[in-house]
ZALUM-610777 format. One record per residue (C-alpha): residue number from 1; residue in one letter; x, y, z. Coordinates in steps of 0.25 Angstrom, whole numbers. Example, Ala and Ser with C-alpha at 12.3 -4.5 7.8 and 13.67 -1.06 7.14 Angstrom:
# residues 2
+-----+---+-------+-------+-------+
:   k : r :    px :    py :    pz :
+-----+---+-------+-------+-------+
:   1 : a :    49 :   -18 :    31 :
:   2 : s :    55 :    -4 :    29 :
+-----+---+-------+-------+-------+
END
This chain:
# residues 107
+-----+---+-------+-------+-------+
:   k : r :    px :    py :    pz :
+-----+---+-------+-------+-------+
:   1 : x :   -14 :   120 :   174 :
:   2 : x :   -16 :   129 :   186 :
:   3 : x :    -8 :   144 :   187 :
:   4 : x :    -7 :   152 :   200 :
:   5 : x :    -5 :   167 :   201 :
:   6 : x :     6 :   173 :   208 :
:   7 : x :    -3 :   174 :   220 :
:   8 : x :    -5 :   160 :   221 :
:   9 : x :     9 :   156 :   219 :
:  10 : x :    15 :   165 :   230 :
:  11 : x :     3 :   160 :   240 :
:  12 : x :     5 :   146 :   236 :
:  13 : x :    21 :   146 :   238 :
:  14 : x :    18 :   152 :   252 :
:  15 : x :    10 :   140 :   257 :
:  16 : x :    18 :   131 :   251 :
:  17 : x :    32 :   138 :   258 :
:  18 : x :    24 :   140 :   271 :
:  19 : x :    21 :   125 :   273 :
:  20 : x :    30 :   117 :   282 :
:  21 : x :    27 :   104 :   275 :
:  22 : x :    36 :   102 :   261 :
:  23 : x :    25 :   106 :   250 :
:  24 : x :    26 :    99 :   236 :
:  25 : x :    15 :   108 :   230 :
:  26 : x :     1 :   113 :   231 :
:  27 : x :    -9 :   102 :   228 :
:  28 : x :   -22 :   108 :   221 :
:  29 : x :   -34 :    99 :   221 :
:  30 : x :   -49 :   101 :   216 :
:  31 : x :   -59 :    92 :   224 :
:  32 : x :   -75 :    93 :   226 :
:  33 : x :   -79 :   102 :   235 :
:  34 : x :   -84 :   118 :   239 :
:  35 : x :   -97 :   123 :   233 :
:  36 : x :   -93 :   123 :   220 :
:  37 : x :   -89 :   109 :   219 :
:  38 : x :   -75 :   108 :   218 :
:  39 : x :   -64 :   114 :   227 :
:  40 : x :   -49 :   116 :   224 :
:  41 : x :   -40 :   110 :   235 :
:  42 : x :   -26 :   114 :   239 :
:  43 : x :   -14 :   108 :   247 :
:  44 : x :     0 :   108 :   251 :
:  45 : x :     5 :    95 :   244 :
:  46 : x :    17 :    87 :   252 :
:  47 : x :    19 :    79 :   239 :
:  48 : x :    14 :    78 :   224 :
:  49 : x :     6 :    66 :   219 :
:  50 : x :    10 :    61 :   205 :
:  51 : x :    -6 :    64 :   201 :
:  52 : x :    -5 :    80 :   203 :
:  53 : x :    -2 :    89 :   193 :
:  54 : x :     8 :   100 :   195 :
:  55 : x :     9 :   114 :   192 :
:  56 : x :    25 :   119 :   196 :
:  57 : x :    24 :   134 :   199 :
:  58 : x :    38 :   133 :   205 :
:  59 : x :    36 :   139 :   218 :
:  60 : x :    26 :   127 :   222 :
:  61 : x :    18 :   115 :   214 :
:  62 : x :     4 :   115 :   213 :
:  63 : x :    -2 :   100 :   212 :
:  64 : x :   -15 :    98 :   205 :
:  65 : x :   -22 :    85 :   208 :
:  66 : x :   -25 :    78 :   195 :
:  67 : x :   -42 :    79 :   198 :
:  68 : x :   -39 :    94 :   199 :
:  69 : x :   -33 :    98 :   186 :
:  70 : x :   -45 :   101 :   177 :
:  71 : x :   -50 :   108 :   185 :
:  72 : x :   -39 :   117 :   190 :
:  73 : x :   -35 :   119 :   172 :
:  74 : x :   -31 :   134 :   170 :
:  75 : x :   -35 :   137 :   185 :
:  76 : x :   -27 :   148 :   192 :
:  77 : x :   -24 :   150 :   206 :
:  78 : x :   -23 :   163 :   212 :
:  79 : x :   -21 :   170 :   226 :
:  80 : x :   -29 :   181 :   231 :
:  81 : x :   -28 :   188 :   242 :
:  82 : x :   -39 :   199 :   248 :
:  83 : x :   -41 :   206 :   262 :
:  84 : x :   -48 :   196 :   268 :
:  85 : x :   -44 :   182 :   260 :
:  86 : x :   -31 :   175 :   252 :
:  87 : x :   -37 :   163 :   243 :
:  88 : x :   -31 :   155 :   233 :
:  89 : x :   -40 :   157 :   220 :
:  90 : x :   -43 :   148 :   209 :
:  91 : x :   -47 :   154 :   195 :
:  92 : x :   -50 :   142 :   189 :
:  93 : x :   -57 :   142 :   174 :
:  94 : x :   -63 :   128 :   177 :
:  95 : x :   -72 :   132 :   188 :
:  96 : x :   -86 :   134 :   181 :
:  97 : x :   -90 :   142 :   198 :
:  98 : x :   -82 :   145 :   210 :
:  99 : x :   -89 :   144 :   224 :
: 100 : x :   -88 :   159 :   230 :
: 101 : x :   -77 :   154 :   240 :
: 102 : x :   -68 :   151 :   228 :
: 103 : x :   -65 :   137 :   234 :
: 104 : x :   -73 :   129 :   225 :
: 105 : x :   -78 :   129 :   211 :
: 106 : x :   -86 :   121 :   201 :
: 107 : x :   -81 :   114 :   185 :
+-----+---+-------+-------+-------+
END
């Protein structure tokens, strides 16, 4: 379904462990928006919805909203750090094009 690089796992583990609230996992959804038509959305999920697809990475779980499943098949999530920025990057084989900032994609 979705793969994470070691850098992405480490980053997401830190986010969850630094949360003051109990976290069940990280929810990933895809919604209309952005300059390319579709955008990714992340949020810390306090509970799991029975309609979510669960990907268990042992340190934490990723929940994928049912409406986002087809958009994310085969996707790799990475965490890039440069001298001036740090960001999560979706390497999505389903995307026909991406916007310049990397926050949205088209299918």
